[in-house]
N, C-alpha and C positions, 0 to 999 in steps of 0.2 A: 176536780167529786164537790159539786157546790153540796150534796145530800149527807147529811151521815150520814154514814150505812149501821154505826152499833144504836145509833138514836130510831136509823128507821125499825131499825129490826124491832126494837125493847119496844117498839110504837105494836108495828105486828102483832109478839106479841102476847102486850098485856090483853088486845082485843079478842086474842082465842080462847082465853081464857073460859070466859063462860059456853063457850060450846066445849071444849076440852073437859071440862067436867061430866057433863053430857056421854059425850061418846068413849067415855075410860070406866064409866059408870059409875061415880067419884062415892056417891053419898050413901052408894047399896054397898062397895065396897069399907067406909069406911061404920057402916055400923054393924058389920060383919066380923065379929075378932076374928076370925081362922081362916075371912080370904085373905092371900099373899098373892103378890106379883115378884117381877126381878128371878121369875128361876134361873133360868139362863144363868144371870148373872153370876149367880149362888151358885149356880155348878162348877161354872168357869173356875173360883173363886175357892171353895171346896178346898181343893190337895195341896194349896199353899195356906190353908189358914191352922194354927194348933189345935187338933178336934179333928178338924174339916166344918167348921161351925160359927159361925159371924158372936153369940153367946159370949156376954160380957167383954165384947170390946169395943175401941169407938172408933165409929167411923163415918166419915165426912166423903157424900154423893153431891157432887156439884153438878151444877144444869141437871136441877134437880124436879122443875119445872112446876108441874102440882103436887106434885107427897104422896105418894100411890107407893111409890118403890121406897121412898129413902121412908113413910111411915110399914113398909114391909119390915127391911131391913131389921128397927124398936122391934116388929112383930117375934123375926128370929130373932130377941134378944138382945141383936146391940144397941148401941149407947149410941145415935143418929145425930147427926146433924147436919142439916141440906142447903145450898146454896145455888142463890137464882140473881140472876138481873131483872129478872120483869115483877115490878111490886106486886103488881096484879094477881102475877103467877106461887109467890112466898107468902101474900099474903089471904088464896083461898086452902094454899097446902096448911097455914097455920091454924084456918077454920077445920080444914080437915080432922086436923089430927085432934081439935080440942072434941069436934064430933065423935070421934072414936074412942076416945077416952086412950091416946097412948105419951103418958106421960116421959118414956127417956127419951123423942124427937126434940129436935127444934129447928125453928127455917130463919136463915139468914139471907139479907138483899145484898150480893156484893160481884164483884168483877174474878172473876178466878183466878190472876195473878194478884188481889186486896186478899183473899181467900187465908192468907197467911198471918198478915199481919191482924184483918177483922179477927180475925176467929184466939189467936192468938195462943195456939195449943197444938200439939200433936196429936197423931191418930194416927192407926195402928191397921187401920187403911183404907185410900181412896179410890171410891171407883165416878164413872162418868159413860152413859151407854146413854144408844140410841138416836141419832141424830143430832150430833154435840160437831163434834172439831167441825162442819164445814158452816159455822157460825164464829169462829176462830178466824183474827188476819196472823195471830202468834203464835204457830207450837212451839217456840222458844222457850217465851215467857211462863206457857200455859205448863209445859214442860218443871220447869224451871218451881214455878210453886207448886207442882206436886210434888216435888222430893221436898219443900221444906215444908211441908205438911204432917207426911211420913215421919211416924218414929223411926230410930236405927231398927229394922228388922220389917217393916210395914212392908205391909202392899200393895200396892197400885194397879188396877183391873181400867181400861177401855177398850166396850164391846160399842162396835157400830157399823153404819153402815161400810161394806165396802168402796174405796176410792173408784174403783173400778164402775159399780154401782152407778155412783154419781156421774159417771161421762157419758152412759148411756143418753139416746132418743126417748125417752119412757112415752113422750107420747101417740109412738107407734102403738098401731094395733094388728100389723101382718104377724106373727111372732118371731118375729128377726129382730138381735138385737147388734143393734148398730152405735160406734161409738163419735158423739154428734158434738160432743161438749170436753173442755179441758178438763186433761188426765188432774196434771205436771200443778205444780202448786205455783203461784200468780202474785204478785200484791196486786193488785185494783179486783175486786171483786167482781162475781157476776152479779147481776140483777135479774132477779126469778118477776116477773109481775104481773106470772095469770092470780097468782093466789090462791091456787093448792095448796091443802093440807092432811094433813093423815088422816084425822082425826074428827075432823069436819067439811061443812062445804067452802064451796069458794069464798073468799075471802077480797077485796076490792085494794088490801094489803099490796105497796112493793117490796122486798125484803133481800136482802142481800147475804151473798153465801163467796168463801174464798174453797176454792177444790186444794186440797193440799195430799200428795200422793205419798202411797207407804213409805218409802226411805222417809220419807220430811216425813213421815207417826215416829218411825223407826231411832232417827239420826238423834231428835229433837228429844226422845227420852232419852234414849243412853249421854250426850252429850251433858244431861239435867244428873248425872253420876247414877242411875238407876239400875239394877244387871235384871235382865229381860231373862222371864223364866220360862215364859210358855207362848208362841206364839200359835192362832189356827183363823184359816177359810172357812168361814160358813155355805153351804148350799140352800141353807132356808132362814129366813128374818120374819124381825114378830110389826109387818104389815105388807100389803098388797104393794110395794111400788110398783111395779112392774104391770100392765094389761092380760089379761086371761092365768094368774100367776094360778097355782093349787093353793088350795088348804092342807095342810095337813099335821100329824100331833107334835111336830116338831115345831112348826109356823110354814109361814106361805112360803111357795117353792116354786121352781121353776116350768113347766107341763112336762111328759116326758117326748122327748125326742124333740126338745129345747137345746139348742145351742149352751155350752156348757158357762156359767161364767158363777164369780164368787160373787155373795150376794152380802153378809158381811164379814167384818176379820174381828179377832181378840186377841189382847196381851198383857203378859200379867206381869211384873217388872217388881221387886223389890229392890230399897231402899239396905 
């Protein structure tokens, strides 16, 4: 492959920042000190935190994009750090934090695997969520970095699209769930040239994604020395990934009568 897939992905995410600031209502979010995001992530973490709260904890949010979730963690009392590969996303996140007047949050541009050395400290909580693993070519280095970032006893959460969802033919509009894309991990990424993005109009970008099946995710976390405390598969998700999905109080779901399919998964582990 002559094209560097990571460089192509960074270029694509740099170009999506302006659209996503609008789609996420980022400025209105920053201007409202009571606005909070990442509610599902906080609910998943709560049973594993002292007092069920992020108050006073050091938290690093990997692949934070434009930072609205990271700022939400700080608004819940955490000392938060967000990291991302996209320089444009990190710049936007810093601007949003300044606009919001959020003091206990910082943003750093770096790769996941470089974060332990770049940040040079350990955290009570590491989290990453919603559309993150497909952008990673190597889950083993990712999981090792997470383990290095955690203090002894620290908690890790990943909340992401279920690998089964990525294997579906998402262009279908006949209500059928059909496997048409790779489910199991592969070294060669899948080229995505349709320009679709979940929160903005289609663009001309070409991006690259790596499939990761559940066993690969679980094995990477375990081999990094973390102990899995909770694992869940979920019937709702934060965006309408498939045609005809219904909006519910808990997120988007397949319509009644559809074949059953997990849409998201969550994993909580501890060092």
